[in-house]
Residue, then its C-alpha position, 0 to 999 in steps of 0.5 A: m490720630q490722623g484718621w481720628w483728625s479726618i473723621t472730625t474734619l468730615f463731621q465739621v464739614e457736614k455741619v457746615l453744609r448743612l448750615v449752608i443748606l438751611i441758610y439757602s432754605i431760608r432765603g428760598t422761603m423768604s423769597s417765596l413768602q415775599d413773592k406771595f405777598t407781592k402777588y397779593l398786593e398786585n391782585e385786584s380784591i374782590f372786596q370793596n370795603k371789607d368792614i361792611l361784612s364784619n359783625t361790628y359794622h353798624p349800618d345807618d339803615i337797619l333793616h326789618r327792625e323798625e318796630q324794635i327801633d320805634e319801641l326802644a326809642s319811645i321807652l328810652a326817650p324820656c330821658l332827653k327831658g331828665n326824666d327816669p325812663s323805664n328799665v327795659f329787657v331785650y332778648g332773642t336769640v343769637g343774630t337777631g339785631k338786639t345789640l345793633v338796634t340798642k347801640h343804634v338807638c343809644d347813639e342817636l339819643l346821645n346826638v340829641a342830648e347834646t342840644s337838650p338841657s339835661s346831661l345823659d351818660i350811657i355805659y355799655i358793658n358786654c357781660k361776657m367779656k373776661k376780667v369786666a363782669d365775671t366778679e361783683y368787684r370787677l363789674s362795679a369797678k367797670l361802672a365807677r370808671e366809666l362814670g370817672a372814678e379811680v378805682p384800683a384793679t384789686g385790693l378794695p373790699t367789694d362794698a367799697v368799690y361799690d361805694r365809689f360807683f354810687e358816689a360817681m353816679e350821684e356826681k353826674e346830676g342827670v340820666v345814667i342808662i346802663v346797658l348790660d349785654e349778655i345779662d344771663a352771662l352776668v347772673r350765672k357768674i355772679g348771681d343776681d343780688f348785684l343786678y337787684n341793686l342796681t334796679r333799686i338804686n334810684d331809691n337812694l339817688e337825689s340828683t341822678k336817675v338811673s335805667l337798665v337795659g338788659i339784653s339777653n340771648d335766653l329766651n327763658f332767662v327771666d324764668y331763672i332770675d329772683a322775682r324781685v329782680k324780674s319785677s324790677l328789671s322787666e318793667e318793659e320788654i322788647i322781643f326780637p324775632p329771628y329773620d325769615g329767609m327773605e329778610l335775610k336775603k335783603i340784609l345780605k344784598q345790602r351788605c353785598e352792594e357796599g361790601f364787594n365789588d360789582d359782579v363779584i357774587g355769583s348765582g345763588v350765593i346770596s339765597k343759600c347763605a340766607a337759607l342756611a342762617a334761616s335754618e338756624h333760628g334766623d341767625a343774621r350774623r351767621a348769614i353775613d359771616l358765611l358771606r364774608v368767609a365765602g369771599e375770602l375762601a374764593e380771594r385765596d384761590e385767586k378767584n374773582k367770583v364767589t360761587t355756592e361751592y364756596v358757601d359749603q366751604a365757608q359753612n364747614k369752616i365757620e362750623k369748626d371755628r364756632v364749636v372750638e370757640a364755644v367751648r374755650n369760653q365755657p366754665k372750667h368744670s364744663q370743659i372738664i365734663l366735655y373732655t371727660i365725655i369725649n374721652m370715654d369713647e363708649g358711644e352714649v354714656h349715662t350721667g352717673d358714669v360720666y360723673k365718676e370719670y368727671q371727679d378723677q379728671a377734675r382732681k387730675a386738673g387740680t380743682d375740687p369736683l362739684t356735686q352730680r346735681r350741678i354736673s347734671d345742670l352743666i351737661a344740660e347747658l352743653d347739650m342746649l349749646g349743641v356740643i353734645n347730645a344728652r336724652v333723657v330716658s326713664k329707668g322706671r322706678y329708678g328714676r331718669t338718667r341722660k344718654i350722653s353722646v358727641d354728635l361732633d365730626s371726628h376731627i373737630t372731636k379731636k381738636l376739642s380733646n387736644m385743646l382741653e388736654d393742653k389746658f389742664y394737663l390732663 
C-alpha cells in the first residue's frame, strides 16, 4: 500500500508542477503580448490617415473620371425639377470607379435636392451582399424598408412584399432613384423578371417617378438579359474604361500625400504598384490595396520606409486572399466543382470526367447534382474568374470538350481544398 501511495503522490506532484509551468507560461505569453502592444503604441506609425488607403474612402476630387461624372450628373439632373430621369446602365471592369462615381454624384444630388422644391430619395443596394438581394423576397423587402415600410424577414408571400414596396413608393410623391450595384449578380440569383417589373413600375405609379441605375463589372452582361429588360433598363449607358499606368500613378500619389507621412514611400513604389495594377485591367482598387498592404508589412517589420520589396510581398499576400475570398463567395455547386477538379489531381481533366466525379461529391455534400450543361456553364465562370484554366478543344466528329487544370500556387490550392472540405464535410 505504501508503494502505491508513493506512486499516487508522485502523480499528484507531477500534475501540480505541470500546472505551475502552465501558469508561468501563460503569464510569460501575456507579458510578451503586452510588451508587443506597448511597443506598437510607442512606435510612430508610417501612416498619416490609413482610412484614405481603403476602398471605402471617397475622395472629394475623383481623378480621371470627369467625363463619366459629368455624363451621369446630366442624366440624373432632371430629378431636381421633379422630372423622371432616364434609366442608366453603368459598366466597366473591376476597380474602374463605377461605384465611387455613382455614389459621389448621388451624394451631390441629395445635397442640392435639399434646397429644391421636389422630393428626392436614393436607395443604394449592393446585390452581392448575402441575405439582401439573393431572393426576390429579400430584395423587395429591402427596398420596402428603405422607403419606410415594415416587412418581416419571412412569412409573407413575395407578391405581398412587392405590394408593400409599391405602396411605400407611391407615398413618396417625388423621385426615387434605385441604384443596383453588381446588378449582374442579382440577375444570376433571381432572374430578370423582377428587374423587368422595376423598369416598368412608372407605368403604374401616379405621384412618384422611379429611375434605375444598374452597375455591372461584366461588360457583356447586357447581352444575356431579356430583350425587354435591356430595352427598358439601358436607356442610357456609361462605359468606364480601365485606368492606364499614368492615371494610376496620379491616383496613388494623391492617396500617398494624404494617407502616409512624409518621406515614407521609397523610390519606385508608386510606379510598381501602378504598373502591376495596369497589367490587370487598370484596377485602381488593386493598386491602392497593394500600396496599403505594402505599408502594413513595412510597419510590422518596424521599418520607416516602404520599399519595392514590400510591394512584391503585398502582391503575394493579396493574391492569396483574393482567390480564397472569390471562391468563398461562389455558389455552392461552383465550389463543389472546384473541389472536384482540385482533388482529381490528374493535371488536365476533361469536362465529362469532372462531371462524373462531381455527381458523387454533390451527393456527399447532401445536394442533388445539376445537369451537365449547367455544370459546363459554371466551369466557364470559374475559368473567367481565373481560378481554373479551361481550354476548349475539338474532338472532331465527337464534338468539343474542355481540358481543365488548376493554375494556382500549390499552397493556395491546398488552402482552397481544406476550406471546401470543411464546408461540405466531403
